[in-house]
C-alpha positions in Angstrom: -68.9 -18.6 -46.6 -65.6 -18.3 -44.8 -62.5 -18.9 -46.9 -59.2 -19.6 -45.0 -56.2 -18.9 -47.3 -52.9 -20.2 -46.1 -50.6 -23.1 -45.4 -51.2 -26.3 -43.5 -52.3 -24.3 -40.5 -55.7 -23.7 -42.2 -56.5 -27.4 -41.6 -57.8 -26.8 -38.0 -60.6 -24.6 -39.5 -61.6 -27.4 -41.9 -61.6 -30.0 -39.2 -63.7 -27.7 -37.0 -66.1 -27.2 -39.9 -66.4 -30.9 -40.6 -67.3 -31.7 -37.0 -69.7 -28.8 -36.4 -71.6 -28.1 -39.6 -73.9 -30.3 -41.6 -73.4 -27.9 -44.6 -69.8 -26.6 -45.0 -69.3 -23.0 -44.0 -65.5 -23.0 -44.2 -63.5 -23.6 -47.3 -59.7 -23.9 -47.6 -57.6 -22.0 -50.1 -53.8 -22.3 -50.6 -51.7 -25.3 -49.8 -49.2 -26.7 -47.3 -45.8 -25.2 -47.2 -46.8 -21.7 -48.3 -44.8 -18.9 -46.8 -45.8 -15.3 -46.2 -42.7 -14.1 -48.0 -43.3 -16.4 -51.0 -47.0 -15.6 -51.4 -46.2 -11.9 -51.1 -44.3 -12.1 -54.4 -47.1 -14.0 -56.2 -50.3 -11.9 -56.0 -51.5 -13.6 -59.2 -51.6 -16.9 -57.2 -53.7 -15.3 -54.5 -56.0 -13.8 -57.1 -56.5 -17.3 -58.7 -57.3 -18.8 -55.4 -59.7 -16.0 -54.4 -61.6 -16.1 -57.7 -64.3 -18.2 -56.1 -65.0 -15.6 -53.3 -68.3 -13.7 -53.3 -68.7 -10.2 -52.0 -70.4 -11.3 -48.8 -67.8 -14.0 -48.0 -65.0 -13.6 -45.5 -61.3 -14.3 -46.3 -58.9 -15.1 -43.4 -55.2 -15.0 -44.3 -53.2 -17.6 -42.3 -49.5 -17.4 -43.2 -46.2 -16.9 -41.5 -45.6 -19.9 -39.4 -43.2 -21.5 -41.8 -41.3 -18.3 -42.2 -41.0 -18.0 -38.4 -40.1 -21.6 -37.7 -37.6 -22.1 -40.6 -36.7 -19.2 -42.8 -36.0 -16.1 -40.7 -33.4 -17.9 -38.5 -31.9 -19.7 -41.4 -31.3 -16.5 -43.4 -30.2 -14.6 -40.4 -27.4 -17.1 -39.9 -26.6 -17.6 -43.5 -26.7 -14.0 -44.7 -25.9 -12.2 -41.5 -29.1 -10.1 -41.7 -30.8 -9.0 -38.5 -34.0 -11.0 -37.8 -36.1 -7.9 -37.3 -35.1 -6.7 -40.8 -35.9 -10.0 -42.4 -39.3 -9.9 -40.6 -39.9 -6.3 -41.7 -39.2 -7.2 -45.4 -41.6 -10.1 -45.3 -44.4 -8.2 -43.5 -44.2 -5.4 -46.1 -44.1 -7.9 -49.0 -47.0 -10.0 -47.6 -48.9 -6.9 -46.7 -48.5 -5.4 -50.2 -50.1 -8.5 -51.7 -53.0 -8.5 -49.2 -53.8 -4.8 -50.0 -54.6 -5.9 -53.6 -57.6 -7.7 -52.2 -59.2 -5.2 -50.0 -62.5 -5.4 -52.0 -63.1 -8.6 -50.0 -63.9 -8.8 -46.3 -60.5 -9.8 -45.2 -58.7 -10.4 -41.9 -55.2 -11.6 -40.9 -54.6 -14.2 -38.3 -51.4 -14.1 -36.2 -48.9 -17.0 -36.0 -49.4 -19.6 -33.3 -46.8 -20.0 -30.4 -43.7 -22.0 -31.1 -44.4 -25.7 -31.7 -42.5 -28.7 -30.6 -41.4 -29.9 -34.1 -37.6 -30.1 -34.7 -35.6 -29.5 -37.8 -38.0 -31.3 -40.2 -36.6 -29.6 -43.3 -33.0 -30.5 -42.4 -31.9 -26.9 -42.9 -28.3 -25.9 -42.0 -29.4 -23.5 -39.2 -32.5 -24.1 -37.1 -33.4 -22.0 -34.1 -34.1 -23.4 -30.7 -37.7 -23.4 -29.5 -36.9 -20.3 -27.4 -35.4 -18.5 -30.4 -38.3 -19.4 -32.6 -40.7 -18.2 -29.9 -39.0 -14.8 -29.9 -39.2 -14.6 -33.7 -42.9 -15.4 -33.6 -43.6 -12.7 -31.1 -41.7 -10.1 -33.2 -43.4 -11.2 -36.4 -46.9 -10.9 -34.8 -46.0 -7.5 -33.4 -44.9 -6.2 -36.8 -47.8 -7.8 -38.6 -50.3 -6.5 -36.2 -48.8 -3.0 -36.5 -49.0 -3.2 -40.3 -52.6 -4.3 -40.2 -53.6 -1.5 -37.8 -51.9 1.1 -40.1 -53.8 -0.3 -43.1 -57.2 -0.8 -41.4 -57.2 -4.5 -41.8 -58.6 -6.6 -38.9 -55.8 -8.5 -37.1 -56.9 -11.5 -35.1 -54.4 -12.0 -32.2 -54.6 -15.4 -30.5 -51.0 -16.0 -29.4 -51.6 -14.8 -25.9 -54.5 -17.3 -25.6 -52.5 -20.3 -26.9 -49.1 -19.8 -25.3 -47.9 -21.3 -22.1 -45.6 -19.6 -19.6 -42.6 -20.2 -21.9 -44.3 -18.8 -25.0 -44.8 -22.3 -26.5 -48.0 -23.7 -27.8 -50.0 -25.2 -24.9 -50.2 -29.0 -25.0 -54.0 -28.9 -24.8 -54.1 -26.9 -28.0 -51.7 -29.1 -30.0 -52.9 -31.7 -32.4 -49.3 -32.9 -33.3 -45.8 -31.5 -33.2 -46.5 -28.7 -35.6 -50.1 -27.7 -35.6 -52.8 -26.2 -33.3 -56.0 -28.2 -32.8 -59.5 -27.3 -34.1 -60.4 -26.3 -30.5 -58.5 -23.1 -31.0 -61.1 -22.0 -33.6 -63.7 -21.4 -31.0 -61.4 -18.9 -29.3 -61.8 -16.5 -32.2 -65.0 -14.4 -32.1 -65.5 -13.9 -35.8 -68.5 -11.7 -35.2 -66.2 -9.1 -33.5 -64.6 -8.4 -36.8 -67.4 -9.2 -39.3 -70.9 -8.7 -37.7 -73.1 -11.6 -38.4 -70.3 -14.0 -39.3 -69.9 -17.2 -37.4 -67.9 -20.5 -37.7 -70.9 -22.7 -37.3 -74.6 -22.7 -37.8 
């Protein structure tokens, strides 16, 4: 079984599973609106969600998009904190929580390219799509570096999904905020976990 723990961006894996497997191979954990920073401070919540995971199962962490789209820029403007510092704090906090679950077969997925959605949460400061794109690239860079340092598989897909502007390609968009199930096939799960596959 493959468990996808994260925010609403885990939905593409479930849609893919529903269309390609007679018996479900992919299960969602978490909920919409979760942030990497928030979950990083609640390892007990992760533990509760992962309590159903068996030793041979794979757990894919899919978090950070909401942080990149909304929170980093907002707190940068509100609190005058450099964005790179905000990202570093969140990556360390998120990573510290992930390390508590290394007994499982875990991997971390990067954040998709900047989406079209505007200021849906009506926050005081909301970055332009170009600014959000730069934030995502930096977040993925820092998260990938952290994963490498801690021997955790980091699945990088941003370069496959981004157009020439660094935005999510239209063909991979299912709406203004999410990537389509077609992006799942771009991830070779067997490369990270021999024998693992998204479909039968």
